[in-house]
DSSP file (Angstrom, degrees, kcal/mol; ACC not computed):
  #  RESIDUE AA STRUCTURE BP1 BP2  ACC     N-H-->O    O-->H-N    N-H-->O    O-->H-N    TCO  KAPPA ALPHA  PHI   PSI    X-CA   Y-CA   Z-CA
    1    1 A X              0   0    0      0, 0.0    23,-1.2     0, 0.0     2,-0.3   0.000 360.0 360.0 360.0 145.7  160.8   86.9  202.9
    2    2 A X  E     -A   23   0A   0     21,-0.2     2,-0.4     2,-0.0    21,-0.2  -0.987 360.0-157.0-143.6 155.7  160.3   90.6  202.0
    3    3 A X  E     -A   22   0A   0     19,-1.7    19,-3.1    -2,-0.3     2,-0.2  -0.996  17.2-129.6-134.2 137.0  162.4   93.8  202.1
    4    4 A X  E     -A   21   0A   0     -2,-0.4     2,-0.4    17,-0.2    17,-0.2  -0.570  18.8-153.1 -81.3 145.6  161.3   97.4  202.2
    5    5 A X  E     -A   20   0A   0     15,-2.7    15,-1.6    -2,-0.2    14,-1.4  -0.988  10.5-173.4-123.6 128.7  162.8   99.9  199.8
    6    6 A X        -     0   0    0     -2,-0.4     2,-0.6    12,-0.2     3,-0.1  -0.986  15.9-149.6-119.6 120.2  163.1  103.6  200.5
    7    7 A X    >   -     0   0    0     -2,-0.5     3,-1.3     4,-0.2    65,-0.1  -0.804   5.9-160.7 -95.6 116.6  164.4  105.6  197.5
    8    8 A X  T 3  S+     0   0    0     -2,-0.6    -1,-0.2     1,-0.2     4,-0.1   0.793  92.5  53.0 -64.2 -27.9  166.3  108.8  198.6
    9    9 A X  T 3  S+     0   0    0     62,-0.2     2,-0.3     2,-0.1    -1,-0.2   0.321  98.0  77.0 -94.9  10.1  165.8  110.3  195.1
   10   10 A X  S <  S-     0   0    0     -3,-1.3     3,-0.1    61,-0.1    26,-0.1  -0.807  96.3 -87.6-112.7 160.4  162.0  109.9  195.1
   11   11 A X        -     0   0    0     24,-0.3    -4,-0.2    -2,-0.3    26,-0.1  -0.333  53.9 -96.3 -64.0 147.2  159.5  112.1  197.0
   12   12 A X        -     0   0    0     25,-0.2    -1,-0.1     1,-0.1    23,-0.1  -0.286  46.7 -97.9 -59.8 147.3  158.8  111.0  200.5
   13   13 A X        -     0   0    0      4,-0.2    -1,-0.1     1,-0.1     6,-0.1  -0.342  21.5-134.2 -64.7 150.5  155.7  108.9  201.0
   14   14 A X  S    S+     0   0    0     -3,-0.1     2,-0.2     2,-0.0    -1,-0.1   0.459  86.9  26.9 -86.9   0.9  152.6  110.8  202.1
   15   15 A X  S    S-     0   0    0      2,-0.2     2,-1.4     3,-0.0    -2,-0.1  -0.735 106.1 -69.5-142.3-167.7  151.9  108.1  204.7
   16   16 A X  S    S+     0   0    0     -2,-0.2     2,-0.3     2,-0.0    -2,-0.0  -0.627  91.1  98.1 -96.4  81.6  153.6  105.5  206.8
   17   17 A X  S    S-     0   0    0     -2,-1.4    -4,-0.2    13,-0.0    -2,-0.2  -0.974  71.4-102.5-156.1 160.1  154.7  103.1  204.1
   18   18 A X        -     0   0    0     -2,-0.3   -12,-0.2     1,-0.1    12,-0.2  -0.395  29.3-117.3 -80.9 164.8  157.8  102.2  202.0
   19   19 A X  S    S-     0   0    0    -14,-1.4    11,-2.8     1,-0.2     2,-0.3   0.868  94.3 -12.0 -63.6 -38.5  158.3  103.3  198.5
   20   20 A X  E     -AB   5  29A   0    -15,-1.6   -15,-2.7     9,-0.3     2,-0.4  -0.973  58.8-142.9-155.9 165.7  158.3   99.6  197.5
   21   21 A X  E     -AB   4  28A   0      7,-2.1     7,-3.0    -2,-0.3     2,-0.5  -0.989  14.6-141.9-141.7 132.9  158.5   96.1  199.0
   22   22 A X  E     +AB   3  27A   0    -19,-3.1   -19,-1.7    -2,-0.4     2,-0.4  -0.799  20.5 177.0 -90.9 128.8  160.3   93.1  197.5
   23   23 A X  E >   -AB   2  26A   0      3,-2.8     3,-2.2    -2,-0.5     2,-0.2  -0.941  61.7 -52.4-131.9 109.2  158.6   89.8  197.9
   24   24 A X  T 3  S-     0   0    0    -23,-1.2     0, 0.0    -2,-0.4     0, 0.0  -0.444 122.1 -18.5  62.4-129.0  160.4   86.9  196.2
   25   25 A X  T 3  S+     0   0    0     -2,-0.2   114,-3.0    -3,-0.1     2,-0.3   0.261 123.2  88.2 -92.3  10.0  161.0   87.8  192.6
   26   26 A X  E <   -BC  23 138A   0     -3,-2.2    -3,-2.8   112,-0.3     2,-0.5  -0.840  58.7-155.3-114.8 151.2  158.5   90.6  192.6
   27   27 A X  E     -BC  22 137A   0    110,-3.1   110,-2.7    -2,-0.3     2,-0.6  -0.990   9.6-161.2-123.8 123.0  158.7   94.3  193.5
   28   28 A X  E     -BC  21 136A   0     -7,-3.0    -7,-2.1    -2,-0.5     2,-0.3  -0.930   8.3-155.2-106.9 116.4  155.5   96.0  194.6
   29   29 A X  E     -B   20   0A   0    106,-2.6   106,-0.4    -2,-0.6    -9,-0.3  -0.707  14.4-126.8 -91.6 139.3  155.6   99.8  194.4
   30   30 A X        -     0   0    0    -11,-2.8   105,-0.2    -2,-0.3   103,-0.1  -0.370  54.4 -65.7 -74.2 164.6  153.3  101.9  196.6
   31   31 A X        -     0   0    0    103,-0.1     2,-0.5   101,-0.1   103,-0.2  -0.301  60.1-159.2 -55.4 130.3  151.2  104.4  194.8
   32   32 A X  B     -D  133   0A   0    101,-2.9   101,-2.5    -3,-0.1     2,-0.1  -0.957   8.7-171.3-124.7 126.2  153.6  107.1  193.3
   33   33 A X        -     0   0    0     -2,-0.5   -22,-0.2    99,-0.2    99,-0.1  -0.330  38.5 -95.8-104.1-172.4  152.6  110.6  192.3
   34   34 A X        +     0   0    0     97,-0.5     9,-0.7    -2,-0.1     3,-0.1   0.289  65.5 141.9 -93.1  10.4  154.3  113.4  190.5
   35   35 A X  B     -G   42   0B   0      7,-0.2     2,-0.4     1,-0.1   -24,-0.3  -0.178  58.9-110.3 -56.9 145.4  155.6  115.4  193.5
   36   36 A X     >  -     0   0    0      5,-3.7     4,-2.4     1,-0.1     3,-0.2  -0.634  20.6-145.7 -75.2 125.6  159.1  116.9  193.0
   37   37 A X  T  4 S+     0   0    0     -2,-0.4   -25,-0.2   -28,-0.2    -1,-0.1   0.792  93.5  56.4 -63.1 -28.4  161.5  115.1  195.3
   38   38 A X  T  4 S+     0   0    0      1,-0.1    -1,-0.2   -29,-0.1   -28,-0.0   0.900 131.3   0.6 -73.3 -42.5  163.6  118.2  196.0
   39   39 A X  T  4 S-     0   0    0     -3,-0.2    -2,-0.2     2,-0.1    -1,-0.1   0.337  90.5-115.0-135.6   6.6  160.8  120.5  197.4
   40   40 A X     <  +     0   0    0     -4,-2.4    -3,-0.1     1,-0.2     2,-0.1   0.589  65.7 145.5  68.6  13.4  157.6  118.5  197.4
   41   41 A X        -     0   0    0     -5,-0.2    -5,-3.7    -6,-0.1     2,-0.7  -0.368  50.6-122.8 -75.4 161.4  156.0  120.8  194.8
   42   42 A X  B >   -G   35   0B   0     -7,-0.2     3,-2.0    -3,-0.1    -7,-0.2  -0.903  26.0-124.1-108.9 111.4  153.7  119.4  192.1
   43   43 A X  T 3  S+     0   0    0     -9,-0.7    14,-0.3    -2,-0.7     3,-0.1  -0.198  91.5  13.7 -54.2 134.5  154.7  120.0  188.5
   44   44 A X  T 3  S+     0   0    0      1,-0.3     2,-0.3    12,-0.1    -1,-0.2   0.323  88.7 134.1  86.7  -9.9  152.2  121.8  186.5
   45   45 A X    <   -     0   0    0     -3,-2.0     2,-0.5    11,-0.2    -1,-0.3  -0.584  37.0-162.6 -75.5 135.8  149.9  122.9  189.3
   46   46 A X  E     -H   55   0C   0      9,-3.1     8,-3.1    -2,-0.3     9,-1.5  -0.980   5.5-165.4-120.5 127.4  148.8  126.6  189.3
   47   47 A X  E     -H   53   0C   0     -2,-0.5     6,-0.2     6,-0.2     5,-0.1  -0.839  13.5-128.9-113.6 151.5  147.4  128.2  192.3
   48   48 A X    >   -     0   0    0      4,-2.7     3,-2.5    -2,-0.3    -1,-0.0  -0.262  43.2 -85.0 -84.9 179.0  145.5  131.4  192.7
   49   49 A X  T 3  S+     0   0    0      1,-0.3    -1,-0.1     2,-0.1    -2,-0.0   0.793 130.9  53.3 -55.2 -30.0  146.2  134.2  195.1
   50   50 A X  T 3  S-     0   0    0      2,-0.1    -1,-0.3     1,-0.0     3,-0.1   0.400 119.8-109.4 -89.0   3.4  144.4  132.4  197.9
   51   51 A X  S <  S+     0   0    0     -3,-2.5     2,-0.2     1,-0.3    -2,-0.1   0.372  72.1 140.0  88.0  -4.9  146.4  129.2  197.3
   52   52 A X        -     0   0    0      1,-0.1    -4,-2.7    -5,-0.1     2,-0.3  -0.497  61.8-106.3 -75.6 144.1  143.6  127.2  195.8
   53   53 A X  E     +H   47   0C   0     -6,-0.2    -6,-0.2    -2,-0.2     3,-0.1  -0.513  44.2 166.9 -68.0 124.5  144.4  125.0  192.9
   54   54 A X  E     +     0   0C   0     -8,-3.1     2,-0.3     1,-0.4    -7,-0.2   0.610  61.0   1.8-114.1 -17.8  143.0  126.6  189.7
   55   55 A X  E     -H   46   0C   0     -9,-1.5    -9,-3.1     2,-0.0    -1,-0.4  -0.983  55.5-164.1-164.0 158.1  144.7  124.6  187.0
   56   56 A X        -     0   0    0     -2,-0.3     2,-0.6   -11,-0.3   -11,-0.2  -0.979  19.5-133.8-146.2 160.1  147.1  121.7  186.4
   57   57 A X     >  -     0   0    0    -14,-0.3     4,-1.9    -2,-0.3     5,-0.2  -0.925  13.7-170.8-116.9 104.9  149.1  120.2  183.6
   58   58 A X  H  > S+     0   0    0     -2,-0.6     4,-2.3     1,-0.2     5,-0.1   0.765  86.1  58.6 -70.8 -23.4  148.7  116.5  183.3
   59   59 A X  H  > S+     0   0    0      2,-0.2     4,-2.3     1,-0.2     5,-0.2   0.934 108.0  45.4 -70.2 -44.5  151.5  116.2  180.8
   60   60 A X  H  > S+     0   0    0      1,-0.2     4,-1.8     2,-0.2    -2,-0.2   0.892 116.0  47.3 -64.8 -36.6  154.0  117.7  183.3
   61   61 A X  H  X S+     0   0    0     -4,-1.9     4,-2.4     2,-0.2    -1,-0.2   0.864 109.7  53.2 -74.9 -33.9  152.6  115.4  186.1
   62   62 A X  H  X S+     0   0    0     -4,-2.3     4,-2.1     2,-0.2    -2,-0.2   0.957 111.3  45.2 -64.9 -47.3  152.7  112.3  183.8
   63   63 A X  H  X S+     0   0    0     -4,-2.3     4,-2.0     1,-0.2    -2,-0.2   0.900 115.2  49.2 -60.2 -40.0  156.4  112.9  183.0
   64   64 A X  H  X S+     0   0    0     -4,-1.8     4,-2.1    -5,-0.2    -1,-0.2   0.880 109.5  49.7 -66.8 -39.0  157.1  113.6  186.7
   65   65 A X  H  X S+     0   0    0     -4,-2.4     4,-2.1     2,-0.2    -1,-0.2   0.867 110.8  51.2 -70.7 -36.1  155.3  110.4  187.9
   66   66 A X  H  X S+     0   0    0     -4,-2.1     4,-2.4    -5,-0.2    -2,-0.2   0.931 109.4  50.5 -66.2 -42.9  157.2  108.3  185.4
   67   67 A X  H  X S+     0   0    0     -4,-2.0     4,-2.0     1,-0.2    -2,-0.2   0.907 110.5  49.4 -58.1 -43.6  160.5  109.9  186.7
   68   68 A X  H  X S+     0   0    0     -4,-2.1     4,-1.9     2,-0.2    -1,-0.2   0.868 109.5  51.1 -70.4 -35.0  159.5  109.1  190.3
   69   69 A X  H  X S+     0   0    0     -4,-2.1     4,-2.5     1,-0.2    -1,-0.2   0.921 109.6  51.2 -64.4 -42.1  158.7  105.4  189.4
   70   70 A X  H  X S+     0   0    0     -4,-2.4     4,-2.8     1,-0.2    -2,-0.2   0.884 106.7  54.8 -62.7 -37.9  162.1  105.2  187.7
   71   71 A X  H  X S+     0   0    0     -4,-2.0     4,-2.2     2,-0.2    -1,-0.2   0.923 109.9  45.7 -62.3 -42.5  163.7  106.5  190.9
   72   72 A X  H  X S+     0   0    0     -4,-1.9     4,-1.1     2,-0.2    -2,-0.2   0.903 112.5  50.5 -67.5 -41.1  162.1  103.8  193.0
   73   73 A X  H ><>S+     0   0    0     -4,-2.5     5,-3.0     1,-0.2     3,-0.5   0.919 110.4  50.1 -59.8 -45.4  163.0  101.1  190.5
   74   74 A X  H ><5S+     0   0    0     -4,-2.8     3,-1.1     1,-0.2    70,-0.2   0.894 108.9  51.0 -57.7 -42.7  166.6  102.3  190.4
   75   75 A X  H 3<5S+     0   0    0     -4,-2.2    -1,-0.2     1,-0.3    -2,-0.2   0.756 111.0  51.4 -68.9 -19.9  166.8  102.3  194.2
   76   76 A X  T <<5S-     0   0    0     -4,-1.1    -1,-0.3    -3,-0.5    -2,-0.2   0.458 117.4-112.0 -94.2  -3.1  165.4   98.7  194.1
   77   77 A X  T < 5S+     0   0    0     -3,-1.1    -3,-0.2    -4,-0.4    63,-0.2   0.641  79.8 121.6  80.4  16.6  168.0   97.5  191.6
   78   78 A X      < -     0   0    0     -5,-3.0    -1,-0.3    -6,-0.2     2,-0.3  -0.564  52.3-135.5-104.4 171.2  165.2   97.1  189.0
   79   79 A X    >   -     0   0    0     59,-0.3     3,-2.2    -2,-0.2     4,-0.4  -0.829  28.8-105.2-123.7 161.9  164.9   98.7  185.5
   80   80 A X  G >  S+     0   0    0     -2,-0.3     3,-1.7     1,-0.3    -1,-0.1   0.893 121.2  59.5 -50.6 -42.6  162.1  100.4  183.6
   81   81 A X  G 3  S+     0   0    0      1,-0.3    -1,-0.3    56,-0.0    57,-0.0   0.593  92.0  70.0 -67.0 -11.0  161.9   97.2  181.5
   82   82 A X  G <   +     0   0    0     -3,-2.2    56,-2.4    56,-0.1    -1,-0.3   0.567  69.3 112.4 -81.2 -10.8  161.2   95.2  184.6
   83   83 A X  E <   +E  137   0A   0     -3,-1.7    54,-0.3    -4,-0.4     3,-0.1  -0.440  34.7 168.3 -65.7 133.0  157.8   96.7  185.0
   84   84 A X  E     +     0   0A   0     52,-3.1    32,-2.4     1,-0.4     2,-0.3   0.622  63.5  22.0-117.4 -23.1  155.1   94.0  184.4
   85   85 A X  E     -Ef 136 116A   0     51,-1.8    51,-2.6    30,-0.2     2,-0.4  -0.984  59.1-175.2-152.5 135.5  151.9   95.6  185.6
   86   86 A X  E     -Ef 135 117A   0     30,-1.9    32,-2.1    -2,-0.3     2,-0.5  -0.994   9.0-162.3-137.0 126.7  150.8   99.2  186.1
   87   87 A X  E     -Ef 134 118A   0     47,-3.3    47,-2.7    -2,-0.4     2,-0.4  -0.953  16.3-160.1-106.1 124.7  147.6  100.6  187.6
   88   88 A X  E     -Ef 133 119A   0     30,-3.4    32,-3.3    -2,-0.5     2,-0.5  -0.906   5.8-160.3-111.4 132.3  147.0  104.3  186.7
   89   89 A X  E     -Ef 132 120A   0     43,-2.7    43,-1.6    -2,-0.4     2,-0.4  -0.960   9.9-176.5-111.9 121.1  144.7  106.5  188.5
   90   90 A X  E     -Ef 131 121A   0     30,-2.9    32,-2.7    -2,-0.5     3,-0.4  -0.959  20.3-154.3-119.5 134.6  143.5  109.7  186.8
   91   91 A X  S    S+     0   0    0     39,-1.7     2,-0.1    -2,-0.4    40,-0.1   0.590  95.3  31.0 -83.7 -11.9  141.3  112.2  188.5
   92   92 A X     >  +     0   0    0     38,-0.4     4,-3.0     1,-0.1     5,-0.4  -0.633  67.3 173.9-144.1  82.2  139.7  113.5  185.3
   93   93 A X  H  > S+     0   0    0     -3,-0.4     4,-2.2     1,-0.2     5,-0.3   0.923  80.1  51.4 -56.8 -47.7  139.6  110.6  182.7
   94   94 A X  H  4 S+     0   0    0      1,-0.2     4,-0.3     2,-0.2    -1,-0.2   0.894 119.2  34.9 -61.8 -39.7  137.7  112.5  180.1
   95   95 A X  H  4 S+     0   0    0      1,-0.1     4,-0.3     2,-0.1    -1,-0.2   0.880 128.4  30.8 -79.1 -39.5  140.1  115.4  180.1
   96   96 A X  H  X S+     0   0    0     -4,-3.0     4,-2.5     1,-0.1     5,-0.3   0.627  90.6  85.5-105.8 -15.6  143.4  113.7  180.7
   97   97 A X  H  X S+     0   0    0     -4,-2.2     4,-3.1    -5,-0.4     5,-0.2   0.904  90.9  50.2 -59.5 -45.5  143.4  110.2  179.2
   98   98 A X  H  > S+     0   0    0     -5,-0.3     4,-2.0    -4,-0.3    -1,-0.2   0.915 114.5  43.8 -61.8 -43.8  144.4  111.2  175.7
   99   99 A X  H  > S+     0   0    0     -4,-0.3     4,-2.1     2,-0.2     5,-0.2   0.960 117.2  45.9 -65.7 -49.3  147.4  113.3  176.9
  100  100 A X  H  X S+     0   0    0     -4,-2.5     4,-2.6     1,-0.2    -2,-0.2   0.908 111.8  52.2 -60.4 -42.0  148.5  110.6  179.4
  101  101 A X  H  X S+     0   0    0     -4,-3.1     4,-1.9    -5,-0.3    -1,-0.2   0.897 108.9  50.2 -63.4 -39.6  148.1  107.8  176.8
  102  102 A X  H  X S+     0   0    0     -4,-2.0     4,-1.1    -5,-0.2    -1,-0.2   0.887 111.8  47.0 -65.1 -38.6  150.2  109.7  174.3
  103  103 A X  H  X S+     0   0    0     -4,-2.1     4,-1.6     2,-0.2    -2,-0.2   0.870 107.5  57.5 -71.6 -36.6  153.0  110.2  176.9
  104  104 A X  H  X S+     0   0    0     -4,-2.6     4,-2.2     1,-0.2    -2,-0.2   0.925 103.3  54.9 -54.6 -45.3  152.7  106.4  177.9
  105  105 A X  H  < S+     0   0    0     -4,-1.9    -1,-0.2     1,-0.2    -2,-0.2   0.817 103.3  55.3 -62.2 -31.8  153.4  105.6  174.2
  106  106 A X  H  < S+     0   0    0     -4,-1.1     3,-0.4    -3,-0.2    -1,-0.2   0.901 115.4  37.7 -64.6 -40.7  156.7  107.7  174.4
  107  107 A X  H  < S+     0   0    0     -4,-1.6     2,-0.2     1,-0.3    -2,-0.2   0.747 129.7  32.4 -83.6 -23.2  157.9  105.7  177.4
  108  108 A X     <  +     0   0    0     -4,-2.2    -1,-0.3    -5,-0.2     6,-0.1  -0.634  69.2 163.4-131.8  71.4  156.6  102.3  176.1
  109  109 A X        +     0   0    0     -3,-0.4     2,-0.7    -2,-0.2    -1,-0.1   0.761  64.8  61.3 -66.4 -24.6  156.8  102.5  172.3
  110  110 A X    >>  -     0   0    0      1,-0.1     3,-1.3     2,-0.0     4,-0.9  -0.892  66.5-163.1-108.7 107.7  156.4   98.8  171.7
  111  111 A X  T 34 S+     0   0    0     -2,-0.7     3,-0.2     1,-0.3    -1,-0.1   0.795  87.8  64.4 -57.9 -30.7  153.1   97.5  173.0
  112  112 A X  T 34 S+     0   0    0      1,-0.2    -1,-0.3    -3,-0.1    -3,-0.0   0.793 112.7  33.1 -64.8 -29.0  154.4   93.9  172.9
  113  113 A X  T <4 S+     0   0    0     -3,-1.3    -1,-0.2     2,-0.1    -2,-0.2   0.430  95.4 108.2-108.0  -0.6  157.0   94.7  175.6
  114  114 A X  S  < S-     0   0    0     -4,-0.9     3,-0.1    -3,-0.2    -6,-0.1  -0.374  77.6-101.0 -69.5 154.3  155.1   97.3  177.6
  115  115 A X        -     0   0    0      1,-0.1   -30,-0.2    -2,-0.1   -31,-0.1  -0.316  44.2 -91.8 -69.1 161.8  153.8   96.3  181.0
  116  116 A X  E     -f   85   0A   0    -32,-2.4   -30,-1.9   -29,-0.0     2,-0.4  -0.382  52.7-158.2 -62.9 155.1  150.1   95.3  181.4
  117  117 A X  E     -f   86   0A   0    -32,-0.2     2,-0.4    -3,-0.1   -30,-0.2  -1.000  24.7-174.5-146.5 140.1  148.1   98.4  182.3
  118  118 A X  E     -f   87   0A   0    -32,-2.1   -30,-3.4    -2,-0.4     2,-0.5  -0.998  13.5-161.6-127.4 133.0  144.8   99.3  183.9
  119  119 A X  E     -f   88   0A   0     -2,-0.4     2,-0.4   -32,-0.2   -30,-0.2  -0.968   9.3-173.0-118.5 127.1  143.6  102.9  183.9
  120  120 A X  E     -f   89   0A   0    -32,-3.3   -30,-2.9    -2,-0.5     2,-0.6  -0.917  19.8-138.2-120.2 140.9  141.0  104.0  186.4
  121  121 A X  E     +f   90   0A   0     -2,-0.4     2,-0.3   -32,-0.2   -30,-0.2  -0.896  31.9 176.8 -96.9 124.5  139.1  107.3  186.7
  122  122 A X        -     0   0    0    -32,-2.7   -29,-0.2    -2,-0.6     3,-0.1  -0.756  37.8-121.4-123.9 169.3  138.7  108.3  190.3
  123  123 A X  S    S-     0   0    0     -2,-0.3     2,-0.3     1,-0.2    -1,-0.1   0.863  83.4 -18.2 -81.2 -37.9  137.3  111.3  192.2
  124  124 A X        -     0   0    0    -34,-0.1     2,-0.3     4,-0.0    -1,-0.2  -0.982  49.5-137.6-162.4 165.6  140.4  112.4  194.1
  125  125 A X        -     0   0    0      2,-0.3     4,-0.1    -2,-0.3     7,-0.0  -0.845  43.6 -97.9-125.1 164.5  143.9  111.5  195.4
  126  126 A X  S    S+     0   0    0     -2,-0.3     2,-0.3     2,-0.1    -1,-0.0   0.752 109.4  32.5 -60.8 -24.9  145.3  112.3  198.8
  127  127 A X  S    S-     0   0    0      2,-0.0     2,-3.2     0, 0.0    -2,-0.3  -0.853 108.5 -84.0-125.1 164.9  147.2  115.3  197.6
  128  128 A X  S    S+     0   0    0     -2,-0.3     2,-0.3    -4,-0.1    -2,-0.1  -0.291  82.3 129.2 -74.0  68.8  146.3  117.7  194.7
  129  129 A X        -     0   0    0     -2,-3.2    -4,-0.2     1,-0.1     3,-0.1  -0.803  53.2-149.5-115.1 157.9  147.7  115.6  191.9
  130  130 A X  S    S+     0   0    0     -2,-0.3   -39,-1.7     1,-0.2   -38,-0.4   0.527  79.2  32.7-104.9  -7.1  146.0  114.4  188.8
  131  131 A X  E     + E   0  90A   0    -41,-0.2   -97,-0.5   -40,-0.1     2,-0.3  -0.999  54.2 175.5-149.5 144.2  147.7  111.1  188.3
  132  132 A X  E     - E   0  89A   0    -43,-1.6   -43,-2.7    -2,-0.3     2,-0.4  -0.987  16.1-148.8-146.4 146.4  149.2  108.3  190.5
  133  133 A X  E     -DE  32  88A   0   -101,-2.5  -101,-2.9    -2,-0.3     2,-0.5  -0.940   6.7-164.4-120.3 143.1  150.7  104.9  189.5
  134  134 A X  E     - E   0  87A   0    -47,-2.7   -47,-3.3    -2,-0.4     2,-0.3  -0.997  26.8-172.2-121.2 122.2  150.7  101.6  191.3
  135  135 A X  E     - E   0  86A   0     -2,-0.5  -106,-2.6  -106,-0.4     2,-0.4  -0.846  24.5-161.4-125.9 150.6  153.3   99.3  189.8
  136  136 A X  E     +CE  28  85A   0    -51,-2.6   -52,-3.1    -2,-0.3   -51,-1.8  -1.000  22.7 175.3-123.9 130.7  154.6   95.7  190.0
  137  137 A X  E     -CE  27  83A   0   -110,-2.7  -110,-3.1    -2,-0.4     2,-0.3  -0.899  38.8 -99.3-131.0 162.4  158.0   94.8  188.6
  138  138 A X  E     -C   26   0A   0    -56,-2.4     2,-0.7    -2,-0.3  -112,-0.3  -0.628  40.3-141.1 -74.4 141.1  160.3   91.8  188.4
  139  139 A X        -     0   0    0   -114,-3.0   -61,-0.1    -2,-0.3   -62,-0.1  -0.888   8.4-137.9-112.9 104.6  162.8   92.2  191.2
  140  140 A X    >   -     0   0    0     -2,-0.7     3,-1.6   -63,-0.2  -114,-0.0  -0.293  16.2-128.1 -56.6 140.8  166.4   91.2  190.3
  141  141 A X  T 3  S+     0   0    0      1,-0.3    -1,-0.1  -116,-0.0  -117,-0.0   0.781 107.7  57.3 -65.3 -26.9  168.0   89.2  193.1
  142  142 A X  T 3  S+     0   0    0    -65,-0.1    -1,-0.3     2,-0.0    -2,-0.1   0.424  83.1 121.0 -84.5   4.0  171.1   91.5  193.0
  143  143 A X  S <  S-     0   0    0     -3,-1.6   -66,-0.3     1,-0.1     2,-0.2  -0.173  71.4 -99.2 -65.9 157.2  168.9   94.6  193.7
  144  144 A X              0   0    0    -70,-0.2    -1,-0.1     1,-0.1   -66,-0.1  -0.517 360.0 360.0 -71.7 142.2  169.5   96.9  196.8
  145  145 A X              0   0    0     -2,-0.2    -1,-0.1  -140,-0.1  -123,-0.1   0.381 360.0 360.0-105.5 360.0  167.2   96.4  199.7
């Protein structure tokens, strides 16, 4: 049995899929980016006069994506500590890994209790973001569906 979760406090999905799906004792989060839930803006993005992206701040985007993951976990009845596996997608591994990794350590200061993690460098994401997370968490039975 599975149940879809839509988190009102997280940005809307960019496609036709739920924020998360509960299957048994596990919670599978769809890819989550750093978009602002209030206005769909992307923190740290700087655009030129023609609207083209000219710069971004991976630190701002990393903090934002962690906040969005937390919003989906909260809506699911799960906690930050329930994360067990995280796949991270970075569009510029060479430039952004060190900053992202330092921020990860702020959110997960104890490596022994941190979720497992895989970080991949990719060419692009569906929107002009520099980071996206795909997460699996333990799903408490008392969580909201």
